[in-house]
C-alpha positions as a printed NumPy array, in Angstrom:
array([[-28.035,  -3.347,  12.105],
       [-24.96 ,  -0.25 ,  11.617],
       [-23.591,  -0.874,   7.838],
       [-19.504,   0.049,   7.53 ],
       [-16.227,  -0.675,   5.32 ],
       [-12.76 ,  -1.2  ,   7.27 ],
       [ -9.805,  -0.358,   5.715],
       [ -6.596,  -0.52 ,   7.45 ],
       [ -2.443,   0.251,   6.959],
       [ -3.807,   3.381,   4.799],
       [  0.326,   4.567,   5.264],
       [ -0.257,   8.64 ,   4.984],
       [  3.412,  10.031,   4.304],
       [  5.432,   6.886,   2.782],
       [  6.939,   7.721,  -0.382],
       [  7.212,   4.669,  -2.476],
       [ 10.532,   4.513,  -3.801],
       [ 10.827,   7.85 ,  -2.721],
       [  8.924,   9.616,  -5.666],
       [  6.285,  12.007,  -4.283],
       [  3.581,  10.886,  -6.681],
       [  3.323,   7.699,  -5.208],
       [  2.772,   9.584,  -1.754],
       [  0.134,  11.114,  -3.305],
       [ -1.847,   8.142,  -4.455],
       [ -2.139,   6.873,  -0.83 ],
       [ -4.15 ,  10.43 ,  -0.382],
       [ -6.432,   9.392,  -3.47 ],
       [ -7.028,   6.388,  -2.   ],
       [ -7.84 ,   7.888,   1.073],
       [-10.76 ,   9.925,  -0.529],
       [-12.053,   7.077,  -2.647],
       [-12.298,   4.866,   0.567],
       [-14.463,   8.261,   1.643],
       [-16.508,   8.085,  -1.085],
       [-16.844,   4.435,  -1.645],
       [-18.578,   5.302,   2.439],
       [-20.644,   7.436,   1.21 ],
       [-21.218,   6.15 ,  -2.05 ],
       [-22.654,   3.172,   0.146],
       [-24.159,   4.926,   2.901],
       [-22.659,   3.051,   5.275],
       [-22.668,   4.14 ,   9.593],
       [-19.602,   4.193,   9.842],
       [-15.684,   3.778,   8.379],
       [-13.082,   2.315,  10.946],
       [ -9.693,   2.789,   9.936],
       [ -8.126,  -0.45 ,  12.103],
       [ -4.736,   1.289,  12.352],
       [ -1.314,   2.713,  10.279],
       [ -3.393,   5.891,   8.962],
       [  0.052,   7.458,   8.788],
       [  2.725,   6.068,   8.385],
       [  4.475,   8.041,  11.583],
       [  3.514,   8.732,  14.672],
       [  4.938,  11.864,  13.475],
       [  2.684,  13.642,  10.754],
       [  3.11 ,  16.394,   9.358],
       [  0.937,  19.28 ,   9.975],
       [ -0.606,  19.447,   6.091],
       [ -1.452,  15.603,   6.46 ],
       [ -3.009,  16.426,   9.426],
       [ -5.128,  18.726,   8.09 ],
       [ -5.779,  16.949,   5.341],
       [ -6.978,  13.614,   7.31 ],
       [ -9.624,  16.256,   9.386],
       [-11.351,  17.621,   6.062],
       [-11.907,  14.006,   4.683],
       [-13.276,  13.702,   8.587],
       [-15.863,  16.689,   8.44 ],
       [-16.442,  15.809,   4.792],
       [-18.002,  12.467,   6.12 ],
       [-19.272,  13.707,   9.046],
       [-21.735,  16.059,   7.029],
       [-23.077,  12.807,   5.025],
       [-24.   ,  11.673,   9.107],
       [-21.001,   8.95 ,   8.446],
       [-18.062,   8.33 ,  11.085],
       [-14.96 ,   7.771,  10.719],
       [-13.326,   5.636,  13.882],
       [-10.582,   3.736,  14.493],
       [ -7.236,   2.625,  16.094],
       [ -3.562,   3.738,  15.832],
       [ -1.654,   0.595,  14.46 ],
       [  2.388,   0.291,  15.229],
       [  3.617,   2.737,  12.793],
       [  1.308,   5.539,  14.164],
       [  1.078,   4.429,  17.883],
       [  0.535,   6.446,  20.627],
       [  3.002,   8.98 ,  22.55 ],
       [  2.567,   9.414,  26.261],
       [ -0.913,   7.951,  25.598],
       [ -1.75 ,  10.478,  22.306],
       [ -2.306,   9.251,  19.207],
       [ -2.231,  11.769,  15.921],
       [ -4.971,   9.279,  14.483],
       [ -7.203,  10.923,  16.87 ],
       [ -6.2  ,  14.337,  17.458],
       [ -6.541,  14.796,  13.896],
       [-10.23 ,  14.077,  14.307],
       [-10.487,  10.234,  13.659],
       [-12.826,   9.206,  16.642],
       [-11.628,   6.181,  19.533],
       [-13.852,   3.101,  18.28 ],
       [-14.328,   2.483,  22.404],
       [-15.563,   5.84 ,  22.318],
       [-18.294,   5.422,  19.694],
       [-20.753,   4.259,  22.553],
       [-21.973,   1.397,  20.888],
       [-21.029,  -1.98 ,  22.804],
       [-21.14 ,  -3.597,  19.296],
       [-17.63 ,  -2.01 ,  18.502],
       [-14.637,  -3.282,  20.416],
       [-10.947,  -1.054,  19.594],
       [ -7.694,  -1.249,  20.982],
       [ -4.501,   1.11 ,  19.901],
       [ -1.894,  -0.918,  19.621],
       [  1.016,  -1.707,  21.593],
       [  4.341,  -2.777,  21.7  ],
       [  2.981,  -5.324,  23.785],
       [ -0.21 ,  -6.857,  22.299],
       [ -0.632,  -9.165,  24.587],
       [ -1.858,  -6.901,  27.087],
       [ -5.154,  -5.857,  23.989],
       [ -5.972,  -9.848,  24.507],
       [ -6.148,  -9.536,  28.192],
       [ -8.328,  -6.178,  27.858],
       [-11.012,  -8.327,  25.786],
       [-10.591, -11.222,  28.482],
       [-11.529,  -9.092,  31.37 ],
       [-14.083,  -6.271,  29.844],
       [-17.704,  -6.706,  30.81 ],
       [-20.897,  -6.696,  28.314],
       [-18.939,  -9.119,  26.142],
       [-22.58 , -10.977,  25.363],
       [-22.888,  -7.604,  23.286],
       [-20.153,  -7.018,  21.229],
       [-19.881,  -7.646,  17.693],
       [-16.849,  -6.899,  15.947],
       [-13.269,  -6.484,  17.479],
       [-10.729,  -4.361,  16.044],
       [ -6.928,  -4.995,  16.793],
       [ -3.665,  -4.197,  14.779],
       [ -0.9  ,  -7.022,  14.902],
       [ -0.153, -10.621,  14.175],
       [ -2.337, -13.494,  14.178],
       [ -0.397, -16.61 ,  13.841],
       [ -2.695, -18.374,  12.352],
       [ -2.671, -16.136,   9.786],
       [  0.516, -14.903,   9.772],
       [  3.601, -17.655,  10.766],
       [  6.445, -15.1  ,  10.53 ],
       [  4.652, -12.794,  14.076],
       [  6.684, -11.166,  16.063],
       [  6.18 , -11.651,  19.554],
       [  5.912,  -8.37 ,  20.508],
       [  2.805,  -7.997,  17.965],
       [  1.091, -11.404,  18.778],
       [ -2.452, -12.029,  18.609],
       [ -2.896, -14.599,  20.97 ],
       [ -6.753, -14.824,  19.406],
       [ -7.333, -18.163,  20.229],
       [ -6.755, -17.995,  24.07 ],
       [-10.204, -16.73 ,  24.196],
       [-13.236, -18.957,  24.485],
       [-14.646, -16.371,  22.041],
       [-17.479, -18.644,  20.751],
       [-18.636, -18.962,  24.445],
       [-17.506, -15.323,  25.814],
       [-18.832, -13.482,  22.793],
       [-21.851, -15.659,  21.689],
       [-23.239, -12.169,  19.163],
       [-19.582, -12.056,  17.855],
       [-19.522, -11.748,  14.338],
       [-15.456, -11.412,  13.637],
       [-12.094,  -9.695,  14.894],
       [-11.231,  -7.14 ,  11.827],
       [ -7.316,  -7.051,  12.324],
       [ -4.999,  -4.507,  10.248],
       [ -0.78 ,  -4.419,  10.6  ],
       [ -0.492,  -7.213,   7.374],
       [ -1.268,  -5.514,   3.887],
       [ -1.872,  -8.993,   2.269],
       [ -6.195,  -9.671,   2.679],
       [ -6.354, -13.206,   4.57 ],
       [ -8.953, -14.67 ,   7.048],
       [-10.323, -17.902,   8.24 ],
       [-13.227, -18.482,  10.351],
       [-13.745, -19.627,  14.161],
       [-16.078, -22.621,  14.388],
       [-18.003, -23.561,  17.345],
       [-17.398, -27.523,  17.727],
       [-21.063, -27.627,  19.181],
       [-22.085, -26.412,  16.012],
       [-25.125, -24.237,  18.377],
       [-23.586, -20.617,  17.227],
       [-22.412, -19.719,  14.18 ],
       [-18.552, -19.255,  13.162],
       [-16.868, -15.997,  13.816],
       [-14.672, -13.977,  10.796],
       [-10.935, -13.913,  11.712],
       [ -9.035, -11.608,   8.745],
       [ -6.996,  -8.881,   7.55 ],
       [ -8.367,  -5.452,   6.132],
       [ -5.371,  -5.514,   3.664],
       [ -3.63 ,  -2.354,   3.041],
       [ -5.426,   0.343,   0.617],
       [ -2.872,   1.171,  -1.732],
       [  0.241,  -0.219,  -2.666],
       [  3.065,   0.546,   0.126],
       [  5.066,  -2.624,  -0.926],
       [  5.945,  -4.29 ,  -4.385],
       [  4.79 ,  -7.634,  -2.823],
       [  1.548,  -6.718,  -2.58 ],
       [  0.169,  -5.44 ,  -6.018],
       [ -1.365,  -8.508,  -6.906],
       [ -3.995,  -8.966,  -3.393],
       [ -5.774,  -6.368,  -3.8  ],
       [ -9.031,  -8.037,  -3.078],
       [-11.378,  -4.977,  -2.812],
       [-12.528,  -3.574,   0.648],
       [-14.419,  -5.062,   3.376],
       [-17.997,  -4.292,   3.532],
       [-20.582,  -5.059,   6.195],
       [-24.245,  -4.433,   4.939],
       [-25.938,  -5.011,   8.594],
       [-25.87 ,  -8.693,   7.408],
       [-23.451,  -9.768,   5.799],
       [-19.128,  -9.06 ,   5.324],
       [-18.115,  -9.125,   2.06 ],
       [-14.976,  -7.382,  -0.449],
       [-16.462,  -5.05 ,  -2.951],
       [-13.841,  -3.666,  -5.502],
       [-11.863,  -0.769,  -5.384],
       [ -9.755,  -0.552,  -7.897],
       [ -6.545,   1.079,  -8.382],
       [ -6.349,   4.135, -10.339],
       [ -2.881,   3.719, -11.024],
       [ -1.02 ,  -0.059, -12.26 ],
       [  1.154,  -1.312, -11.303],
       [  2.76 ,  -4.576, -14.261],
       [  4.832,  -6.762, -13.472],
       [  7.234,  -7.718, -15.804],
       [  9.701, -10.437, -16.593],
       [ 12.345, -10.446, -18.936],
       [ 12.757, -13.817, -19.047],
       [  9.749, -14.352, -20.612],
       [ 10.654, -12.082, -23.961],
       [ 12.332, -13.737, -26.689],
       [ 13.071, -10.265, -29.032],
       [ 12.605,  -7.491, -28.287],
       [  9.049,  -5.785, -27.51 ],
       [  7.497,  -2.412, -28.593],
       [  6.746,  -1.461, -24.294],
       [  5.595,   2.042, -25.631],
       [  3.054,   0.857, -27.838],
       [  2.133,  -2.082, -26.058],
       [  1.837,  -0.373, -22.289],
       [  1.017,   3.242, -23.602],
       [ -2.753,   2.58 , -22.706],
       [ -3.061,   2.706, -18.994],
       [ -1.083,   6.135, -19.261],
       [ -4.271,   7.602, -21.723],
       [ -6.848,   5.83 , -19.427],
       [ -5.346,   7.913, -16.404],
       [ -3.397,  11.197, -17.269],
       [ -1.584,  11.999, -14.52 ],
       [ -0.799,   8.219, -13.088],
       [  1.804,   6.41 , -15.298],
       [  1.58 ,   3.359, -14.561],
       [  4.582,   1.183, -12.331],
       [  6.777,  -0.954, -14.377],
       [  8.301,  -3.651, -11.702],
       [ 10.773,  -5.236, -13.619],
       [ 12.641,  -8.796, -12.963],
       [ 15.44 , -10.469, -13.972],
       [ 17.844, -12.673, -13.661],
       [ 21.679, -12.736, -14.057],
       [ 21.555, -14.701, -17.454],
       [ 18.961, -12.106, -18.682],
       [ 21.253,  -8.944, -17.772],
       [ 22.044,  -8.318, -21.538],
       [ 17.941,  -8.09 , -22.052],
       [ 17.382,  -5.038, -19.749],
       [ 18.453,  -2.468, -22.731],
       [ 15.363,  -3.479, -24.006],
       [ 13.669,  -1.893, -21.524],
       [ 14.892,   1.985, -22.336],
       [ 11.58 ,   2.851, -24.014],
       [  9.957,   2.219, -20.905],
       [ 10.9  ,   5.299, -19.179],
       [  9.14 ,   7.051, -21.87 ],
       [  5.022,   5.988, -20.699],
       [  6.184,   4.514, -17.113],
       [  7.774,   4.426, -13.926],
       [ 10.485,   1.805, -13.347],
       [ 11.559,  -0.397, -11.056],
       [ 14.576,  -3.14 , -11.574],
       [ 15.471,  -5.983,  -9.678],
       [ 16.856,  -8.85 ,  -9.796],
       [ 15.984, -12.144,  -9.485],
       [ 18.22 , -15.375,  -7.785],
       [ 18.048, -18.973,  -6.172],
       [ 18.386, -19.21 ,  -2.813],
       [ 20.303, -22.729,  -2.273],
       [ 19.456, -23.2  ,   1.1  ],
       [ 15.213, -22.765,   0.099],
       [ 15.655, -23.44 ,  -3.999],
       [ 13.136, -20.899,  -3.906],
       [ 13.587, -17.379,  -5.853],
       [ 14.068, -14.398,  -3.608],
       [ 14.178, -11.288,  -5.321],
       [ 16.649,  -8.233,  -5.082],
       [ 15.923,  -4.594,  -5.475],
       [ 18.566,  -2.13 ,  -7.62 ],
       [ 19.558,   1.217,  -7.664],
       [ 20.851,   1.467, -11.52 ],
       [ 18.126,  -0.135, -13.475],
       [ 19.981,   0.754, -16.32 ],
       [ 23.478,   1.7  , -17.478],
       [ 23.91 ,   5.551, -17.103],
       [ 24.415,   6.017, -20.692],
       [ 21.634,   4.084, -21.23 ],
       [ 19.124,   6.424, -18.511],
       [ 21.147,   9.494, -19.834],
       [ 20.379,   8.083, -23.87 ],
       [ 16.305,   7.63 , -22.184],
       [ 15.908,  11.432, -20.426],
       [ 17.791,  12.936, -23.854],
       [ 15.046,  11.813, -26.106],
       [ 12.456,  13.177, -24.193],
       [ 14.478,  16.718, -23.771],
       [ 16.335,  17.783, -27.637],
       [ 14.202,  18.041, -30.303],
       [ 17.386,  18.228, -32.719],
       [ 19.713,  15.127, -33.514],
       [ 22.408,  17.424, -33.682],
       [ 21.822,  18.83 , -29.612],
       [ 21.241,  15.65 , -28.365],
       [ 24.478,  14.003, -30.411],
       [ 26.182,  17.323, -29.037],
       [ 24.916,  16.849, -25.23 ],
       [ 25.26 ,  13.229, -24.981],
       [ 28.747,  13.145, -25.621],
       [ 29.887,  15.897, -23.502],
       [ 28.085,  14.063, -20.76 ],
       [ 30.019,  10.747, -21.749],
       [ 33.684,  11.832, -22.208],
       [ 36.421,  12.74 , -20.206],
       [ 36.828,  15.807, -21.58 ],
       [ 33.399,  17.568, -22.483],
       [ 35.684,  20.937, -23.046],
       [ 37.352,  19.004, -25.605],
       [ 34.281,  17.942, -27.473],
       [ 32.815,  21.513, -27.63 ],
       [ 35.11 ,  23.002, -29.116],
       [ 35.623,  20.607, -31.948],
       [ 32.057,  20.78 , -32.246],
       [ 32.307,  25.186, -32.597],
       [ 35.068,  24.162, -35.119],
       [ 33.118,  21.878, -37.374],
       [ 30.722,  24.43 , -37.185],
       [ 32.956,  27.472, -38.641],
       [ 34.236,  25.151, -41.08 ],
       [ 30.479,  24.38 , -42.443],
       [ 30.449,  28.205, -43.118]])
């Protein structure tokens, strides 16, 4: 029985918060997933769509993927997959395949079936209904949205899997492995007659953090050991920490509390996702020292009048301008006198006057 791991929604090329270092994280995650494939001695690493964040990836990213494909091939591991909605085919050509990832349907293995994303996902469901040798199929790979797992699905992405009598038409099918929804979830298709094993239907989940609502939903990588489908641990090497200012009743020494995350992974500053309500706005200056040990992203929360549920609103300025300037200058200015001068020049409407006064004070003291 073939062993494999399955990943999706890697989104190479995407810069979270427009930060290059977070784009590099996505590449690092992909390398570590390839490392895991080698460690587990699988036959295949399957990519279930959205390897790239766009269907126009840079030459450097294509070369990067090719290098990983070659590395695994040297270990007798094949990288196969399908294109997703982000890296969907253009004129019947997809960069995921041009980068060396084998189309799943070209593996010459009847047990694996997969179709590139199309803007009419019903076409892929019809392909499954029409395909021959259904009794040989063990795994189906699709990119889209299953209503039973994602209630807000778009019509073009809707995968109506329940319209297929998979229990009877695909009697040896073990499951549908899906991409597109970044948070992992699954359910089973049961045989009403209890004569055949149930079939797994679920999402791999994104490999890394592409959006801030994903940090609590990392459950590991899908791994089929030849007998059982399971999740194996896949720890991110950059910490994402969600903070709520309202939970702090007094100023906290953020540096002392969280510096360990940076020292454990040098070069990988933790990302702090700080949330606050309108009533907590005055506490914002307390987070200034977080900038010394991590990347800070701040958002405010408010209660939606219609649903009474809390919703998050991202804001561009985490601190008042003067607070951000002060935090940065503390890192750069080695002497208090230099800090005071530069800080005042940046704040004032007449920096020349500030500089002239400084010169005058220096001359008077000599």
